[in-house]
C-alpha positions as CSV (number, residue, x, y, z in Angstrom):
1,M,-9.7,-55.4,40.0
2,A,-7.5,-52.5,41.2
3,L,-6.5,-51.4,44.2
4,S,-7.9,-48.1,46.2
5,Y,-4.8,-46.1,47.3
6,K,-5.4,-47.3,51.1
7,A,-4.7,-50.2,50.0
8,R,-1.9,-49.7,47.9
9,K,-0.3,-47.4,50.4
10,R,-0.8,-50.4,53.0
11,W,1.0,-53.0,50.6
12,S,3.4,-50.4,49.9
13,L,4.5,-50.2,53.5
14,A,3.9,-53.9,54.1
15,I,6.6,-54.2,51.2
16,L,8.8,-51.6,52.0
17,L,8.8,-53.0,56.1
18,I,8.9,-56.3,55.0
19,G,9.6,-57.7,51.7
20,M,12.9,-55.5,51.5
21,P,14.8,-57.1,53.7
22,A,14.1,-60.1,53.3
23,Y,15.1,-60.0,49.7
24,I,18.3,-57.7,50.8
25,V,19.2,-60.9,52.7
26,A,18.2,-63.5,49.6
27,A,20.4,-61.2,47.9
28,V,23.4,-61.2,50.0
29,T,22.7,-64.8,50.6
30,V,23.0,-64.9,46.4
31,V,26.0,-63.3,45.8
32,N,27.4,-65.3,48.9
33,L,27.6,-68.2,46.9
34,F,30.2,-67.4,44.7
35,D,33.7,-66.9,45.5
36,R,33.7,-63.3,46.1
37,P,33.8,-61.9,42.4
38,A,35.3,-59.2,40.7
39,I,33.9,-56.2,42.8
40,W,32.8,-54.5,39.5
41,L,31.0,-57.9,38.7
42,E,29.3,-57.6,43.0
43,F,28.3,-54.3,42.8
44,L,26.5,-54.5,38.9
45,I,24.4,-58.1,40.7
46,Y,23.3,-55.8,43.3
47,V,22.1,-53.3,41.6
48,A,20.3,-55.4,39.2
49,L,18.8,-57.5,42.3
50,G,17.7,-54.4,43.9
51,V,16.5,-52.8,40.3
52,V,14.6,-56.1,39.4
53,W,12.6,-56.4,42.9
54,I,10.5,-54.1,42.7
55,L,9.6,-54.3,38.9
56,P,6.8,-56.4,39.9
57,F,5.4,-54.0,42.5
58,K,5.7,-50.7,40.5
59,F,1.9,-50.9,40.4
60,I,1.3,-50.4,44.1
61,F,3.8,-47.8,44.4
62,K,2.7,-46.2,42.0
63,G,0.7,-42.5,43.3
64,V,0.9,-43.4,47.0
65,G,3.0,-40.2,47.2
66,Q,0.2,-38.1,45.6
67,P,-2.8,-36.5,47.5
68,D,-5.7,-39.3,47.9
69,P,-7.2,-38.9,44.6
70,D,-10.3,-40.6,46.2
71,A,-10.9,-37.6,48.3
72,S,-13.0,-34.6,48.5
73,Q,-11.6,-31.4,47.1
74,D,-13.7,-29.3,49.0
75,P,-10.7,-27.0,51.7
76,D,-12.7,-26.8,54.1
77,N,-12.9,-30.6,54.9
78,R,-9.6,-31.7,55.2
């Protein structure tokens, strides 16, 4: 079942406002479980976790910044 453009916009906003801060807290907690690894290793862990969290949501964010494809193409109907 495909999400509509409007639903994808709403879900992306919810993910960015609620999910991302929660994931940041989780990532910091995971890194704090280690005894302060080398700075480059800590950086790599944050980068990897930063990329991994978005992969499941890729289909939601795809095309959200574009104009609504379902909107009418009439220039007078803005």
